[in-house]
N, C-alpha and C positions, 0 to 999 in steps of 0.2 A: 517530889516524885515527878519524873519526866516520862512522857509517853508520846509516841508519834500519833497524830490524828489520822491514822490509816483507814482508808476505805477498804472494807473487806467484801469478798464476794463480788457480785456484779453491780451493786449499787454504787453509783457515783453521784454524790450530791454536792461536791465542792464548788460547782459553778452556779449553784442557786444564789439568787441575790440575798444578801444579808451581811451583817457586820462580822468581822473575824471572831468576835466574842460569841455571837450567836452560833456560828458554825462549829466552834470547838466546845461549846457547852455540853454537848452530848458526850464528847470524849472525857471531859472533866467529870461528868457523872459516873462514867465507867471507872475512873480512878478513885472517886469517892467511895464507890461500892466496896472496894478493897478495904478501905479503912473502916467502913461500917461493920465489918466482921469482928472488930475488936474495940471500937470506941463508938459512942453514940453520935448521932447526927449533930446534936447541939455542941458536943465537945469538938467535933471536927470543924464545924462552922466557926466556933470561937478560936480554934487554933489557926484556921485559915485567915481569919480577920486579924489576929495578932501576928501573923506571918511566921508562926512556929512551924506550920506546914504550908508548903507552896506547891501547887499543882501547875505544871506548865508543859509546853511543847518545845521541841528543840529550836524552832525558829526564833523563839523569844530569849534565847540564851547567848547568842553571839555577842562577844565583848564583855560578858559578865565573868566575875570570879566568885565562887561560892565557898566561903570560909566556914569552918567549924560546923559542918553539916553532914548528915548522912544523905547522900544523893542516890536515889533509887531510879535506875533506868529500867523501865518496864517494857516488856515485849520487844526486846532488842532484835529479835529475828525479823521484825518488820522495818528495821532501819538499815540504811546503807552503812558500809564500813566508815565512811567519812562522818556520818552523823554520830555513830558510837564514839569515834575519836573526838569530835567536837564536844560532846557532852562530858566525856572523861577528862578532857583538858580544862574544863571549867573548875575542877576541884582545886580549891585553895588550901591555905594553911589549916591543918586539923580536920580536913574533910576525908570521908571514906566514900568510895563509889561502889555500889552494889548493882551489878548488871544481871538482869533476870530475863530469861527467854526460853523458848522451846522451838528448836529449828524444825520440828515436825508440824508446828502450827503456823504455816505460811499461807495465809488467806488473802494477802494483799493482791489487788488487781495490778499493781505496778510490779513488774518483774525485775526488781532491783537485787543487787548482791545482798547476801545475808550478813549483816554486821555482827551478829552473834557468833556465827561460825568463823568469820574472819578473825575476830578477837581471840576465840578459843585456839585457833591455829597459831596465833602469834604468841600466846602466853603459856601454852602447855606443850608437853612432849609425851609420847607413849613410853610406857615402862613395862618391864617384865614380859612374860610369855603371853599374857592376855592383851597387851597393848593398852592397858588402862591409862588414861590421861592424868598427868600430874602437872602442877605448876612448875614452870622453869624459874620462877622468881620468888624470892622470899616475901616480897611485899604484895604478892598476888595469890589469892586462894581460888581454888576451883572445886566445885561440887557438882557432880552429875547426878541427876535424879531420874528415876525410871517411872513407868506407869504405876508401880506399887506406891509411889508417893502421891498419886492423884487423890485428893481429898474431896473433890466436888460431889461425886456420887458413884454408886456401883455402875450405873449406866455410862457415865463419863469415863470411868476407868476401863470398862469393856471396850468402848470406842477407841480409846487411846491404844489399847493392846492390839486390836485388830488392824490398826494402821501402822504399827511399829514394823 
């Protein structure tokens, strides 16, 4: 699982003194919380130790090839188009890339281009009277979800709907 260590809102702590590991540990915990919804903490820690699950940030991928893996790029809307490209290009033999994001959840203090929408524009085309987007490529799937798919809570779903 790959996720940008993006600072959201007005808090900018990147310049605080500490090691890179200490600075990204909070982002790693956010990624781990996704897994805790379907596996135990102990199972996740064992899988991380055995390198069955790897949690990382884009900066640590340059030069790597990831074979026979499911690569999950989380929060793609917080990444630049070049970062989405970098991560997608790491896919080696037998790998699948799953790119997840919500272009309405743009909280980053850095006003960069939206890598998710850039990719969607490159791999989809509008169809029919509704203009629904479909993939232009056989090897690429595209699924658009709405606020109806929000599973966090009724309050979260309500907030999503009023901001749509």
